[in-house]
PDB file of N, CA, C and O in Angstrom, chain B, residues numbered from 101:
ATOM      1  N   UNK B 101      10.868 -49.229   1.829  1.00  0.00           N
ATOM      2  CA  UNK B 101      10.806 -48.218   1.798  1.00  0.00           C
ATOM      3  C   UNK B 101      11.495 -47.908   2.593  1.00  0.00           C
ATOM      4  O   UNK B 101      11.302 -48.663   3.546  1.00  0.00           O
ATOM      5  N   UNK B 102      12.487 -46.977   2.888  1.00  0.00           N
ATOM      6  CA  UNK B 102      13.081 -46.417   3.630  1.00  0.00           C
ATOM      7  C   UNK B 102      12.315 -45.532   4.888  1.00  0.00           C
ATOM      8  O   UNK B 102      11.734 -44.494   4.570  1.00  0.00           O
ATOM      9  N   UNK B 103      12.325 -45.820   5.834  1.00  0.00           N
ATOM     10  CA  UNK B 103      11.523 -44.251   6.755  1.00  0.00           C
ATOM     11  C   UNK B 103      12.044 -43.083   6.898  1.00  0.00           C
ATOM     12  O   UNK B 103      11.667 -42.417   7.862  1.00  0.00           O
ATOM     13  N   UNK B 104      12.750 -42.694   6.248  1.00  0.00           N
ATOM     14  CA  UNK B 104      13.143 -41.032   5.983  1.00  0.00           C
ATOM     15  C   UNK B 104      12.850 -40.524   4.771  1.00  0.00           C
ATOM     16  O   UNK B 104      12.999 -39.340   4.466  1.00  0.00           O
ATOM     17  N   UNK B 105      12.259 -41.745   3.759  1.00  0.00           N
ATOM     18  CA  UNK B 105      11.363 -40.614   2.780  1.00  0.00           C
ATOM     19  C   UNK B 105      10.294 -40.255   2.882  1.00  0.00           C
ATOM     20  O   UNK B 105       9.948 -39.407   2.059  1.00  0.00           O
ATOM     21  N   UNK B 106       9.162 -40.759   4.024  1.00  0.00           N
ATOM     22  CA  UNK B 106       7.803 -39.872   4.715  1.00  0.00           C
ATOM     23  C   UNK B 106       8.402 -38.969   5.235  1.00  0.00           C
ATOM     24  O   UNK B 106       7.824 -37.898   5.044  1.00  0.00           O
ATOM     25  N   UNK B 107       9.470 -38.870   5.920  1.00  0.00           N
ATOM     26  CA  UNK B 107      10.035 -37.663   6.978  1.00  0.00           C
ATOM     27  C   UNK B 107      10.587 -36.693   5.848  1.00  0.00           C
ATOM     28  O   UNK B 107      10.415 -35.479   5.965  1.00  0.00           O
ATOM     29  N   UNK B 108      11.218 -37.202   4.809  1.00  0.00           N
ATOM     30  CA  UNK B 108      11.543 -36.055   4.473  1.00  0.00           C
ATOM     31  C   UNK B 108      10.434 -35.294   3.537  1.00  0.00           C
ATOM     32  O   UNK B 108      10.407 -34.078   3.349  1.00  0.00           O
ATOM     33  N   UNK B 109       9.535 -36.244   2.995  1.00  0.00           N
ATOM     34  CA  UNK B 109       8.261 -35.478   2.328  1.00  0.00           C
ATOM     35  C   UNK B 109       7.945 -34.637   3.114  1.00  0.00           C
ATOM     36  O   UNK B 109       8.061 -33.480   2.710  1.00  0.00           O
ATOM     37  N   UNK B 110       7.472 -34.829   4.409  1.00  0.00           N
ATOM     38  CA  UNK B 110       6.672 -34.245   5.044  1.00  0.00           C
ATOM     39  C   UNK B 110       7.350 -32.650   5.911  1.00  0.00           C
ATOM     40  O   UNK B 110       6.882 -31.663   6.479  1.00  0.00           O
ATOM     41  N   UNK B 111       8.696 -33.207   5.552  1.00  0.00           N
ATOM     42  CA  UNK B 111       9.952 -31.832   6.115  1.00  0.00           C
ATOM     43  C   UNK B 111       9.666 -30.961   4.794  1.00  0.00           C
ATOM     44  O   UNK B 111       9.210 -29.824   4.915  1.00  0.00           O
ATOM     45  N   UNK B 112       9.861 -31.351   3.898  1.00  0.00           N
ATOM     46  CA  UNK B 112       9.764 -30.444   2.766  1.00  0.00           C
ATOM     47  C   UNK B 112       8.519 -29.885   2.489  1.00  0.00           C
ATOM     48  O   UNK B 112       8.565 -28.669   2.306  1.00  0.00           O
ATOM     49  N   UNK B 113       7.368 -30.428   2.398  1.00  0.00           N
ATOM     50  CA  UNK B 113       6.157 -30.244   2.893  1.00  0.00           C
ATOM     51  C   UNK B 113       5.956 -28.876   3.946  1.00  0.00           C
ATOM     52  O   UNK B 113       5.643 -27.714   3.687  1.00  0.00           O
ATOM     53  N   UNK B 114       6.161 -29.308   4.765  1.00  0.00           N
ATOM     54  CA  UNK B 114       6.246 -27.829   5.639  1.00  0.00           C
ATOM     55  C   UNK B 114       7.335 -26.815   5.591  1.00  0.00           C
ATOM     56  O   UNK B 114       7.459 -25.768   6.227  1.00  0.00           O
ATOM     57  N   UNK B 115       8.008 -27.302   4.795  1.00  0.00           N
ATOM     58  CA  UNK B 115       9.032 -25.789   4.695  1.00  0.00           C
ATOM     59  C   UNK B 115       8.315 -25.123   3.449  1.00  0.00           C
ATOM     60  O   UNK B 115       8.405 -23.902   3.316  1.00  0.00           O
ATOM     61  N   UNK B 116       7.498 -26.000   2.391  1.00  0.00           N
ATOM     62  CA  UNK B 116       7.008 -25.339   1.811  1.00  0.00           C
ATOM     63  C   UNK B 116       5.558 -24.332   2.031  1.00  0.00           C
ATOM     64  O   UNK B 116       4.988 -23.369   1.519  1.00  0.00           O
ATOM     65  N   UNK B 117       5.481 -24.927   2.726  1.00  0.00           N
ATOM     66  CA  UNK B 117       3.725 -24.142   3.556  1.00  0.00           C
ATOM     67  C   UNK B 117       4.684 -23.109   3.674  1.00  0.00           C
ATOM     68  O   UNK B 117       4.759 -22.367   2.695  1.00  0.00           O
ATOM     69  N   UNK B 118       5.668 -22.802   4.920  1.00  0.00           N
ATOM     70  CA  UNK B 118       6.099 -21.828   5.784  1.00  0.00           C
ATOM     71  C   UNK B 118       7.012 -21.085   4.222  1.00  0.00           C
ATOM     72  O   UNK B 118       7.233 -19.875   4.170  1.00  0.00           O
ATOM     73  N   UNK B 119       7.152 -21.404   3.844  1.00  0.00           N
ATOM     74  CA  UNK B 119       8.092 -20.622   2.453  1.00  0.00           C
ATOM     75  C   UNK B 119       6.798 -19.464   1.723  1.00  0.00           C
ATOM     76  O   UNK B 119       6.796 -18.234   1.680  1.00  0.00           O
ATOM     77  N   UNK B 120       5.923 -20.334   1.286  1.00  0.00           N
ATOM     78  CA  UNK B 120       4.566 -19.664   0.855  1.00  0.00           C
ATOM     79  C   UNK B 120       3.708 -18.685   1.531  1.00  0.00           C
ATOM     80  O   UNK B 120       3.105 -17.752   1.001  1.00  0.00           O
ATOM     81  N   UNK B 121       3.734 -19.103   3.098  1.00  0.00           N
ATOM     82  CA  UNK B 121       2.995 -18.015   4.016  1.00  0.00           C
ATOM     83  C   UNK B 121       3.969 -16.806   4.382  1.00  0.00           C
ATOM     84  O   UNK B 121       3.570 -15.714   4.786  1.00  0.00           O
ATOM     85  N   UNK B 122       5.613 -17.238   4.138  1.00  0.00           N
ATOM     86  CA  UNK B 122       6.278 -15.431   4.512  1.00  0.00           C
ATOM     87  C   UNK B 122       6.500 -14.819   3.115  1.00  0.00           C
ATOM     88  O   UNK B 122       7.234 -13.839   2.993  1.00  0.00           O
ATOM     89  N   UNK B 123       5.895 -15.365   2.084  1.00  0.00           N
ATOM     90  CA  UNK B 123       6.283 -14.916   0.271  1.00  0.00           C
ATOM     91  C   UNK B 123       4.592 -14.166   0.437  1.00  0.00           C
ATOM     92  O   UNK B 123       4.361 -13.154  -0.224  1.00  0.00           O
ATOM     93  N   UNK B 124       3.789 -14.594   1.104  1.00  0.00           N
ATOM     94  CA  UNK B 124       2.611 -14.459   0.820  1.00  0.00           C
ATOM     95  C   UNK B 124       2.595 -12.898   1.758  1.00  0.00           C
ATOM     96  O   UNK B 124       2.140 -11.828   1.353  1.00  0.00           O
ATOM     97  N   UNK B 125       3.269 -13.188   3.171  1.00  0.00           N
ATOM     98  CA  UNK B 125       3.598 -11.678   3.821  1.00  0.00           C
ATOM     99  C   UNK B 125       4.180 -11.039   3.392  1.00  0.00           C
ATOM    100  O   UNK B 125       4.151  -9.868   3.771  1.00  0.00           O
ATOM    101  N   UNK B 126       5.073 -11.462   2.319  1.00  0.00           N
ATOM    102  CA  UNK B 126       5.895  -9.869   2.203  1.00  0.00           C
ATOM    103  C   UNK B 126       5.374  -9.575   0.646  1.00  0.00           C
ATOM    104  O   UNK B 126       5.576  -8.431   0.240  1.00  0.00           O
ATOM    105  N   UNK B 127       4.903 -10.251  -0.008  1.00  0.00           N
ATOM    106  CA  UNK B 127       3.944  -9.415  -0.995  1.00  0.00           C
ATOM    107  C   UNK B 127       2.802  -8.699  -0.705  1.00  0.00           C
ATOM    108  O   UNK B 127       2.192  -8.124  -1.606  1.00  0.00           O
ATOM    109  N   UNK B 128       2.279  -8.650   0.961  1.00  0.00           N
ATOM    110  CA  UNK B 128       1.351  -7.717   1.253  1.00  0.00           C
ATOM    111  C   UNK B 128       2.506  -6.333   1.705  1.00  0.00           C
ATOM    112  O   UNK B 128       2.284  -5.196   1.290  1.00  0.00           O
ATOM    113  N   UNK B 129       3.350  -6.557   2.325  1.00  0.00           N
ATOM    114  CA  UNK B 129       4.577  -5.495   2.743  1.00  0.00           C
ATOM    115  C   UNK B 129       4.786  -5.031   1.970  1.00  0.00           C
ATOM    116  O   UNK B 129       4.794  -3.801   1.937  1.00  0.00           O
ATOM    117  N   UNK B 130       5.084  -5.846   0.864  1.00  0.00           N
ATOM    118  CA  UNK B 130       5.237  -4.855  -0.777  1.00  0.00           C
ATOM    119  C   UNK B 130       4.292  -3.863  -1.087  1.00  0.00           C
ATOM    120  O   UNK B 130       4.574  -2.672  -1.222  1.00  0.00           O
ATOM    121  N   UNK B 131       3.152  -4.358  -1.202  1.00  0.00           N
ATOM    122  CA  UNK B 131       2.028  -3.604  -1.878  1.00  0.00           C
ATOM    123  C   UNK B 131       1.945  -2.493  -0.894  1.00  0.00           C
ATOM    124  O   UNK B 131       2.103  -1.399  -1.436  1.00  0.00           O
ATOM    125  N   UNK B 132       1.739  -2.441   0.428  1.00  0.00           N
ATOM    126  CA  UNK B 132       1.664  -1.338   1.163  1.00  0.00           C
ATOM    127  C   UNK B 132       3.008  -0.496   1.263  1.00  0.00           C
ATOM    128  O   UNK B 132       3.069   0.517   1.960  1.00  0.00           O
ATOM    129  N   UNK B 133       3.763  -0.836   0.743  1.00  0.00           N
ATOM    130  CA  UNK B 133       5.114   0.213   0.503  1.00  0.00           C
ATOM    131  C   UNK B 133       4.861   0.795  -0.659  1.00  0.00           C
ATOM    132  O   UNK B 133       5.232   1.963  -0.777  1.00  0.00           O
ATOM    133  N   UNK B 134       4.274   0.231  -1.636  1.00  0.00           N
ATOM    134  CA  UNK B 134       4.231   0.995  -2.657  1.00  0.00           C
ATOM    135  C   UNK B 134       3.155   2.020  -2.857  1.00  0.00           C
ATOM    136  O   UNK B 134       3.144   3.037  -3.551  1.00  0.00           O
ATOM    137  N   UNK B 135       2.120   1.410  -1.952  1.00  0.00           N
ATOM    138  CA  UNK B 135       1.191   2.765  -1.728  1.00  0.00           C
ATOM    139  C   UNK B 135       1.329   3.911  -0.741  1.00  0.00           C
ATOM    140  O   UNK B 135       0.538   4.829  -0.527  1.00  0.00           O
ATOM    141  N   UNK B 136       2.365   3.686  -0.253  1.00  0.00           N
ATOM    142  CA  UNK B 136       2.905   4.723   0.736  1.00  0.00           C
ATOM    143  C   UNK B 136       3.688   5.420  -0.409  1.00  0.00           C
ATOM    144  O   UNK B 136       3.200   6.486  -0.783  1.00  0.00           O
ATOM    145  N   UNK B 137       4.668   5.055  -0.945  1.00  0.00           N
ATOM    146  CA  UNK B 137       5.488   5.889  -1.680  1.00  0.00           C
ATOM    147  C   UNK B 137       4.346   6.118  -2.900  1.00  0.00           C
ATOM    148  O   UNK B 137       4.315   7.337  -2.738  1.00  0.00           O
ATOM    149  N   UNK B 138       3.762   5.985  -3.563  1.00  0.00           N
ATOM    150  CA  UNK B 138       2.676   6.445  -4.153  1.00  0.00           C
ATOM    151  C   UNK B 138       2.498   7.950  -3.901  1.00  0.00           C
ATOM    152  O   UNK B 138       2.837   9.008  -4.430  1.00  0.00           O
ATOM    153  N   UNK B 139       1.506   7.353  -2.386  1.00  0.00           N
ATOM    154  CA  UNK B 139       0.909   8.582  -1.564  1.00  0.00           C
ATOM    155  C   UNK B 139       1.924   9.784  -0.934  1.00  0.00           C
ATOM    156  O   UNK B 139       1.412  10.817  -0.504  1.00  0.00           O
ATOM    157  N   UNK B 140       3.424   9.587  -0.902  1.00  0.00           N
ATOM    158  CA  UNK B 140       4.563  10.518  -0.585  1.00  0.00           C
ATOM    159  C   UNK B 140       4.599  10.906  -1.844  1.00  0.00           C
ATOM    160  O   UNK B 140       4.451  12.127  -1.805  1.00  0.00           O
ATOM    161  N   UNK B 141       4.718  10.542  -3.010  1.00  0.00           N
ATOM    162  CA  UNK B 141       4.857  11.015  -4.404  1.00  0.00           C
ATOM    163  C   UNK B 141       3.612  11.810  -5.140  1.00  0.00           C
ATOM    164  O   UNK B 141       3.828  12.434  -6.179  1.00  0.00           O
ATOM    165  N   UNK B 142       2.597  11.768  -4.683  1.00  0.00           N
ATOM    166  CA  UNK B 142       1.099  12.227  -5.026  1.00  0.00           C
ATOM    167  C   UNK B 142       1.559  13.683  -4.062  1.00  0.00           C
ATOM    168  O   UNK B 142       1.539  14.748  -4.680  1.00  0.00           O
ATOM    169  N   UNK B 143       1.988  13.716  -2.488  1.00  0.00           N
ATOM    170  CA  UNK B 143       1.932  14.689  -1.592  1.00  0.00           C
ATOM    171  C   UNK B 143       2.912  15.592  -2.089  1.00  0.00           C
ATOM    172  O   UNK B 143       2.812  16.818  -2.072  1.00  0.00           O
ATOM    173  N   UNK B 144       3.994  14.837  -2.592  1.00  0.00           N
ATOM    174  CA  UNK B 144       5.099  16.135  -3.070  1.00  0.00           C
ATOM    175  C   UNK B 144       5.188  16.971  -4.488  1.00  0.00           C
ATOM    176  O   UNK B 144       5.935  17.905  -4.779  1.00  0.00           O
ATOM    177  N   UNK B 145       3.965  16.183  -5.429  1.00  0.00           N
ATOM    178  CA  UNK B 145       3.464  16.246  -6.426  1.00  0.00           C
ATOM    179  C   UNK B 145       2.829  17.642  -6.020  1.00  0.00           C
ATOM    180  O   UNK B 145       3.252  18.626  -6.628  1.00  0.00           O
ATOM    181  N   UNK B 146       1.881  17.818  -5.078  1.00  0.00           N
ATOM    182  CA  UNK B 146       1.177  18.649  -4.293  1.00  0.00           C
ATOM    183  C   UNK B 146       1.812  19.902  -4.039  1.00  0.00           C
ATOM    184  O   UNK B 146       1.242  20.971  -4.254  1.00  0.00           O
ATOM    185  N   UNK B 147       2.956  19.811  -3.594  1.00  0.00           N
ATOM    186  CA  UNK B 147       4.135  20.752  -2.854  1.00  0.00           C
ATOM    187  C   UNK B 147       4.622  21.658  -4.176  1.00  0.00           C
ATOM    188  O   UNK B 147       4.516  22.869  -4.373  1.00  0.00           O
ATOM    189  N   UNK B 148       5.201  20.591  -5.008  1.00  0.00           N
ATOM    190  CA  UNK B 148       5.372  21.293  -5.913  1.00  0.00           C
ATOM    191  C   UNK B 148       4.823  22.112  -6.948  1.00  0.00           C
ATOM    192  O   UNK B 148       5.441  22.933  -7.626  1.00  0.00           O
ATOM    193  N   UNK B 149       3.793  21.865  -7.003  1.00  0.00           N
ATOM    194  CA  UNK B 149       2.428  22.637  -7.783  1.00  0.00           C
ATOM    195  C   UNK B 149       2.337  24.135  -7.141  1.00  0.00           C
ATOM    196  O   UNK B 149       2.521  25.236  -7.660  1.00  0.00           O
ATOM    197  N   UNK B 150       2.039  23.816  -6.028  1.00  0.00           N
ATOM    198  CA  UNK B 150       1.528  25.074  -5.294  1.00  0.00           C
ATOM    199  C   UNK B 150       2.884  25.758  -4.017  1.00  0.00           C
ATOM    200  O   UNK B 150       2.728  26.182  -2.871  1.00  0.00           O
ATOM    201  N   UNK B 151       4.209  25.596  -4.901  1.00  0.00           N
ATOM    202  CA  UNK B 151       5.559  25.951  -3.976  1.00  0.00           C
ATOM    203  C   UNK B 151       5.274  27.246  -3.532  1.00  0.00           C
ATOM    204  O   UNK B 151       5.463  27.311  -2.317  1.00  0.00           O
ATOM    205  N   UNK B 152       4.830  28.489  -4.101  1.00  0.00           N
ATOM    206  CA  UNK B 152       5.000  29.716  -3.908  1.00  0.00           C
ATOM    207  C   UNK B 152       6.285  30.285  -4.107  1.00  0.00           C
ATOM    208  O   UNK B 152       7.152  29.471  -4.426  1.00  0.00           O
ATOM    209  N   UNK B 153       6.709  31.726  -3.978  1.00  0.00           N
ATOM    210  CA  UNK B 153       7.926  31.990  -4.300  1.00  0.00           C
ATOM    211  C   UNK B 153       9.236  31.907  -3.661  1.00  0.00           C
ATOM    212  O   UNK B 153      10.285  32.199  -4.235  1.00  0.00           O
ATOM    213  N   UNK B 154       9.132  31.450  -2.309  1.00  0.00           N
ATOM    214  CA  UNK B 154      10.294  30.861  -1.093  1.00  0.00           C
ATOM    215  C   UNK B 154      10.883  29.368  -1.420  1.00  0.00           C
ATOM    216  O   UNK B 154      11.926  28.868  -0.998  1.00  0.00           O
ATOM    217  N   UNK B 155       9.873  28.793  -2.325  1.00  0.00           N
ATOM    218  CA  UNK B 155      10.494  27.388  -2.045  1.00  0.00           C
ATOM    219  C   UNK B 155      10.563  26.702  -3.385  1.00  0.00           C
ATOM    220  O   UNK B 155       9.540  26.483  -4.035  1.00  0.00           O
ATOM    221  N   UNK B 156      11.962  26.308  -3.868  1.00  0.00           N
ATOM    222  CA  UNK B 156      12.455  25.620  -4.996  1.00  0.00           C
ATOM    223  C   UNK B 156      12.385  24.120  -4.995  1.00  0.00           C
ATOM    224  O   UNK B 156      13.129  23.329  -4.415  1.00  0.00           O
ATOM    225  N   UNK B 157      11.256  23.865  -5.826  1.00  0.00           N
ATOM    226  CA  UNK B 157      11.064  22.253  -5.903  1.00  0.00           C
ATOM    227  C   UNK B 157      11.655  21.663  -7.067  1.00  0.00           C
ATOM    228  O   UNK B 157      11.860  20.459  -7.222  1.00  0.00           O
ATOM    229  N   UNK B 158      12.009  22.911  -8.163  1.00  0.00           N
ATOM    230  CA  UNK B 158      12.283  22.384  -9.153  1.00  0.00           C
ATOM    231  C   UNK B 158      13.528  20.997  -9.090  1.00  0.00           C
ATOM    232  O   UNK B 158      13.585  20.130  -9.961  1.00  0.00           O
ATOM    233  N   UNK B 159      14.424  21.053  -7.899  1.00  0.00           N
ATOM    234  CA  UNK B 159      15.222  19.855  -8.334  1.00  0.00           C
ATOM    235  C   UNK B 159      14.540  18.340  -8.095  1.00  0.00           C
ATOM    236  O   UNK B 159      15.127  17.291  -8.359  1.00  0.00           O
ATOM    237  N   UNK B 160      12.936  18.453  -7.444  1.00  0.00           N
ATOM    238  CA  UNK B 160      12.643  16.884  -7.506  1.00  0.00           C
ATOM    239  C   UNK B 160      11.891  16.924  -8.834  1.00  0.00           C
ATOM    240  O   UNK B 160      11.317  15.843  -8.972  1.00  0.00           O
ATOM    241  N   UNK B 161      11.697  17.621  -9.718  1.00  0.00           N
ATOM    242  CA  UNK B 161      10.898  17.420 -10.860  1.00  0.00           C
ATOM    243  C   UNK B 161      11.346  16.753 -11.892  1.00  0.00           C
ATOM    244  O   UNK B 161      12.577  16.750 -11.862  1.00  0.00           O
ATOM    245  N   UNK B 162      10.886  16.136 -12.874  1.00  0.00           N
ATOM    246  CA  UNK B 162      11.585  15.706 -13.703  1.00  0.00           C
ATOM    247  C   UNK B 162      11.081  15.991 -15.272  1.00  0.00           C
ATOM    248  O   UNK B 162      11.428  15.410 -16.300  1.00  0.00           O
ATOM    249  N   UNK B 163       9.812  17.478 -15.023  1.00  0.00           N
ATOM    250  CA  UNK B 163       9.680  17.958 -15.977  1.00  0.00           C
ATOM    251  C   UNK B 163      10.547  18.692 -16.365  1.00  0.00           C
ATOM    252  O   UNK B 163      10.342  19.738 -15.750  1.00  0.00           O
ATOM    253  N   UNK B 164      11.997  18.922 -17.444  1.00  0.00           N
ATOM    254  CA  UNK B 164      12.682  19.938 -17.466  1.00  0.00           C
ATOM    255  C   UNK B 164      12.628  21.171 -18.455  1.00  0.00           C
ATOM    256  O   UNK B 164      13.519  21.935 -18.827  1.00  0.00           O
ATOM    257  N   UNK B 165      11.002  21.092 -18.817  1.00  0.00           N
ATOM    258  CA  UNK B 165      10.955  21.877 -20.026  1.00  0.00           C
ATOM    259  C   UNK B 165       9.773  23.272 -19.297  1.00  0.00           C
ATOM    260  O   UNK B 165       9.239  24.090 -20.047  1.00  0.00           O
ATOM    261  N   UNK B 166       9.621  23.276 -18.202  1.00  0.00           N
ATOM    262  CA  UNK B 166       8.401  24.062 -17.847  1.00  0.00           C
ATOM    263  C   UNK B 166       9.016  25.437 -18.318  1.00  0.00           C
ATOM    264  O   UNK B 166      10.053  25.785 -18.882  1.00  0.00           O
ATOM    265  N   UNK B 167       7.831  26.086 -17.797  1.00  0.00           N
ATOM    266  CA  UNK B 167       8.216  28.050 -18.079  1.00  0.00           C
ATOM    267  C   UNK B 167       8.923  28.085 -16.554  1.00  0.00           C
ATOM    268  O   UNK B 167       9.889  28.848 -16.582  1.00  0.00           O
ATOM    269  N   UNK B 168       8.761  27.604 -15.503  1.00  0.00           N
ATOM    270  CA  UNK B 168       9.881  28.249 -13.896  1.00  0.00           C
ATOM    271  C   UNK B 168      11.463  27.803 -14.808  1.00  0.00           C
ATOM    272  O   UNK B 168      12.498  28.417 -14.552  1.00  0.00           O
ATOM    273  N   UNK B 169      11.439  27.025 -15.532  1.00  0.00           N
ATOM    274  CA  UNK B 169      13.022  26.570 -15.857  1.00  0.00           C
ATOM    275  C   UNK B 169      13.415  27.381 -16.966  1.00  0.00           C
ATOM    276  O   UNK B 169      14.568  27.316 -17.392  1.00  0.00           O
ATOM    277  N   UNK B 170      12.398  28.287 -17.569  1.00  0.00           N
ATOM    278  CA  UNK B 170      12.790  28.660 -18.870  1.00  0.00           C
ATOM    279  C   UNK B 170      12.294  28.128 -19.711  1.00  0.00           C
ATOM    280  O   UNK B 170      12.490  28.725 -20.769  1.00  0.00           O
ATOM    281  N   UNK B 171      11.583  27.063 -19.838  1.00  0.00           N
ATOM    282  CA  UNK B 171      10.953  26.265 -21.110  1.00  0.00           C
ATOM    283  C   UNK B 171       9.462  26.800 -21.646  1.00  0.00           C
ATOM    284  O   UNK B 171       8.813  27.761 -21.233  1.00  0.00           O
ATOM    285  N   UNK B 172       9.176  25.944 -22.600  1.00  0.00           N
ATOM    286  CA  UNK B 172       7.632  26.746 -23.179  1.00  0.00           C
ATOM    287  C   UNK B 172       6.650  25.587 -22.392  1.00  0.00           C
ATOM    288  O   UNK B 172       5.711  25.708 -23.178  1.00  0.00           O
ATOM    289  N   UNK B 173       6.371  24.987 -21.832  1.00  0.00           N
ATOM    290  CA  UNK B 173       5.720  24.137 -21.394  1.00  0.00           C
ATOM    291  C   UNK B 173       5.092  24.536 -20.065  1.00  0.00           C
ATOM    292  O   UNK B 173       5.728  25.084 -19.165  1.00  0.00           O
ATOM    293  N   UNK B 174       3.897  24.247 -20.010  1.00  0.00           N
ATOM    294  CA  UNK B 174       3.126  24.337 -18.599  1.00  0.00           C
ATOM    295  C   UNK B 174       3.754  23.739 -17.659  1.00  0.00           C
ATOM    296  O   UNK B 174       4.179  22.610 -17.902  1.00  0.00           O
ATOM    297  N   UNK B 175       4.041  24.486 -15.991  1.00  0.00           N
ATOM    298  CA  UNK B 175       4.419  23.687 -14.962  1.00  0.00           C
ATOM    299  C   UNK B 175       3.861  22.707 -14.801  1.00  0.00           C
ATOM    300  O   UNK B 175       2.844  23.031 -14.187  1.00  0.00           O
ATOM    301  N   UNK B 176       3.854  21.225 -15.022  1.00  0.00           N
ATOM    302  CA  UNK B 176       3.127  19.875 -14.655  1.00  0.00           C
ATOM    303  C   UNK B 176       4.120  18.975 -13.945  1.00  0.00           C
ATOM    304  O   UNK B 176       4.729  18.051 -14.484  1.00  0.00           O
ATOM    305  N   UNK B 177       4.248  19.470 -12.248  1.00  0.00           N
ATOM    306  CA  UNK B 177       4.835  19.001 -12.099  1.00  0.00           C
ATOM    307  C   UNK B 177       4.938  17.036 -11.198  1.00  0.00           C
ATOM    308  O   UNK B 177       4.232  16.449 -10.378  1.00  0.00           O
ATOM    309  N   UNK B 178       5.858  16.779 -11.757  1.00  0.00           N
ATOM    310  CA  UNK B 178       6.122  14.927 -11.769  1.00  0.00           C
ATOM    311  C   UNK B 178       7.636  14.605 -10.824  1.00  0.00           C
ATOM    312  O   UNK B 178       8.800  14.888 -11.110  1.00  0.00           O
ATOM    313  N   UNK B 179       7.187  14.056  -9.876  1.00  0.00           N
ATOM    314  CA  UNK B 179       8.404  13.571  -8.819  1.00  0.00           C
ATOM    315  C   UNK B 179       9.661  13.018  -9.982  1.00  0.00           C
ATOM    316  O   UNK B 179       9.348  12.278 -10.915  1.00  0.00           O
ATOM    317  N   UNK B 180      11.254  13.548  -9.743  1.00  0.00           N
ATOM    318  CA  UNK B 180      11.664  12.663 -10.963  1.00  0.00           C
ATOM    319  C   UNK B 180      12.149  11.394 -10.318  1.00  0.00           C
ATOM    320  O   UNK B 180      13.165  10.905 -10.812  1.00  0.00           O
ATOM    321  N   UNK B 181      11.385  10.544  -8.914  1.00  0.00           N
ATOM    322  CA  UNK B 181      12.121   9.587  -8.196  1.00  0.00           C
ATOM    323  C   UNK B 181      13.096   9.365  -7.870  1.00  0.00           C
ATOM    324  O   UNK B 181      13.980   9.792  -8.613  1.00  0.00           O
ATOM    325  N   UNK B 182      13.515   8.656  -6.715  1.00  0.00           N
ATOM    326  CA  UNK B 182      14.923   8.504  -5.943  1.00  0.00           C
ATOM    327  C   UNK B 182      15.817   8.644  -6.688  1.00  0.00           C
ATOM    328  O   UNK B 182      15.830   8.203  -7.837  1.00  0.00           O
ATOM    329  N   UNK B 183      17.051   9.525  -5.948  1.00  0.00           N
ATOM    330  CA  UNK B 183      18.245   9.180  -6.740  1.00  0.00           C
ATOM    331  C   UNK B 183      19.003   8.112  -6.710  1.00  0.00           C
ATOM    332  O   UNK B 183      18.684   7.316  -5.826  1.00  0.00           O
ATOM    333  N   UNK B 184      19.700   7.879  -7.221  1.00  0.00           N
ATOM    334  CA  UNK B 184      20.467   7.077  -7.304  1.00  0.00           C
ATOM    335  C   UNK B 184      21.921   7.215  -6.522  1.00  0.00           C
ATOM    336  O   UNK B 184      22.499   8.297  -6.412  1.00  0.00           O
ATOM    337  N   UNK B 185      22.377   6.093  -6.048  1.00  0.00           N
ATOM    338  CA  UNK B 185      23.439   6.246  -5.676  1.00  0.00           C
ATOM    339  C   UNK B 185      23.209   6.990  -3.552  1.00  0.00           C
ATOM    340  O   UNK B 185      24.205   7.248  -2.877  1.00  0.00           O
TER     341      UNK B 185
END
């Protein structure tokens, strides 16, 4: 048996372990970013709900049928999401 095979197996195991650790770190970071995005969207929806007369927040809302926009439904602000492009 070649001396290279055990070395290659050890190198592959080390690389796999490193990749798994990096994957776990990235997944944790992604979860943190999702929590921050959800908190920011919630804050924006609160601002939209209590906007006052001098703050037009309809541009950020996906609810296009509310009274404020001339529709027939109650204004229940929902963030439209990130704009593409």
